[in-house]
C-alpha positions in Angstrom: 6.9 5.7 -12.7 8.1 6.4 -9.2 8.7 3.5 -6.9 6.6 3.6 -3.7 7.5 1.7 -0.5 5.4 1.5 2.6 8.0 1.0 5.4 6.6 -0.3 8.7 9.0 0.3 11.6 8.7 -2.7 13.9 10.6 -3.8 17.0 10.0 -5.8 20.1 12.3 -4.2 22.6 10.2 -1.3 23.8 11.1 -0.3 27.4 7.6 0.9 28.3 5.6 -2.1 26.8 7.9 -4.8 25.5 6.5 -7.0 22.6 3.4 -4.8 22.3 3.2 -5.4 18.6 3.1 -9.1 19.2 0.1 -8.9 21.5 -3.0 -10.7 20.1 -6.2 -8.9 19.1 -9.2 -11.0 20.0 -6.8 -14.0 20.4 -6.5 -14.1 16.6 -3.7 -12.1 15.2 -0.9 -9.9 16.5 -1.1 -6.1 16.2 1.6 -6.3 13.5 -0.4 -8.9 11.6 -3.5 -6.8 11.9 -1.8 -3.8 10.4 -0.2 -5.8 7.6 -3.5 -7.5 6.7 -5.2 -4.1 6.5 -2.5 -2.8 4.2 -2.7 -5.9 2.0 -6.3 -5.0 1.2 -5.1 -1.9 -0.7 -1.4 -2.4 -1.5 0.7 -5.1 -3.2 3.1 -7.2 -1.1 6.1 -5.8 -3.0 5.3 -2.3 -1.8 5.4 -3.3 1.9 8.7 -3.4 3.8 9.0 -4.2 7.5 12.1 -2.5 8.9 13.3 -4.1 12.1 16.4 -5.0 14.1 18.4 -8.2 14.4 16.9 -8.7 17.9 13.4 -9.1 16.6 13.3 -12.8 15.7 9.5 -13.1 16.2 9.0 -10.3 13.7 11.1 -12.3 11.2 8.7 -15.2 11.6 5.6 -13.1 10.9 7.2 -11.5 7.8 8.4 -14.8 6.4 4.8 -16.2 6.9 3.3 -13.2 5.2 6.0 -13.3 2.4 6.8 -9.7 2.8 10.0 -7.8 2.4 12.2 -7.7 5.6 14.9 -5.1 6.2 17.2 -5.4 9.2 18.8 -2.1 10.2 20.0 0.1 13.0 19.0 -0.9 16.5 19.0 2.6 18.0 18.4 5.0 15.0 14.9 4.6 13.6 15.4 7.3 11.0 18.5 5.7 9.7 16.6 2.4 9.5 14.0 4.1 7.3 16.6 5.8 5.2 18.7 2.7 4.7 15.7 0.6 3.7 14.6 3.3 1.2 18.1 3.3 -0.3 18.4 -0.5 -0.4 15.1 -0.8 -2.3 15.6 2.3 -4.5 12.4 3.9 -3.3 11.4 7.3 -4.7 8.4 7.7 -2.3 8.4 6.4 1.3 5.3 6.0 3.4 6.5 5.9 7.0 4.4 3.8 9.4 5.0 2.6 12.9 3.8 -0.9 13.9 2.3 0.3 17.1 -0.3 2.4 15.2 -2.3 -0.4 13.4 -5.5 1.6 12.9 -4.2 3.8 10.1 -6.7 3.5 7.2 -5.2 2.4 3.9 -7.6 4.7 2.1 -6.0 7.6 4.0 -2.6 6.5 2.9 -3.8 6.4 -0.7 -5.3 9.9 -0.4 -2.0 11.1 1.0 -0.1 9.6 -1.8 -2.4 11.1 -4.4 -2.1 14.5 -2.7 1.7 14.1 -2.6 2.0 13.3 -6.3 -0.5 16.0 -7.3 1.2 18.8 -5.4 4.7 17.7 -6.3 5.9 18.4 -2.8 8.7 16.9 -0.6 6.7 15.7 2.3 3.1 15.3 3.6 1.8 14.2 6.9 -1.7 13.1 8.0 -2.1 16.3 10.0 -1.1 18.4 7.1 -3.5 16.7 4.8 -6.5 17.0 7.2 -5.7 20.7 7.7 -5.7 21.3 4.0 -8.9 19.4 3.4 -10.8 21.3 6.0 -9.7 24.7 4.7 -10.5 23.9 1.0 
């Protein structure tokens, strides 16, 4: 059985909108917590990894509270952070998410994983999956 990891790239030091993933939705939960809570409805905690940088202490607190896996990696190279996290946790399949896109539907992720496994391909993206579904 292949090991699947959902890696959420999260950081606080955006230049355009600093700390955007820590902003509250309806004064309840942060954008990051909202995304994590949605994912936890469909996936196990051990499949969710938050990849961040050492400068993101507030993210550390959220991940500790949620009892999720935390990976601290490259400050400037996001792809390296994903790659290093996937290697550290021996992942065969990586679902790459960004924390500033909290509305991704876990059902879509499951459909993409099923499509990925069924077709025995190297990569799939949401746009590719939608395009395939509308043609078929």
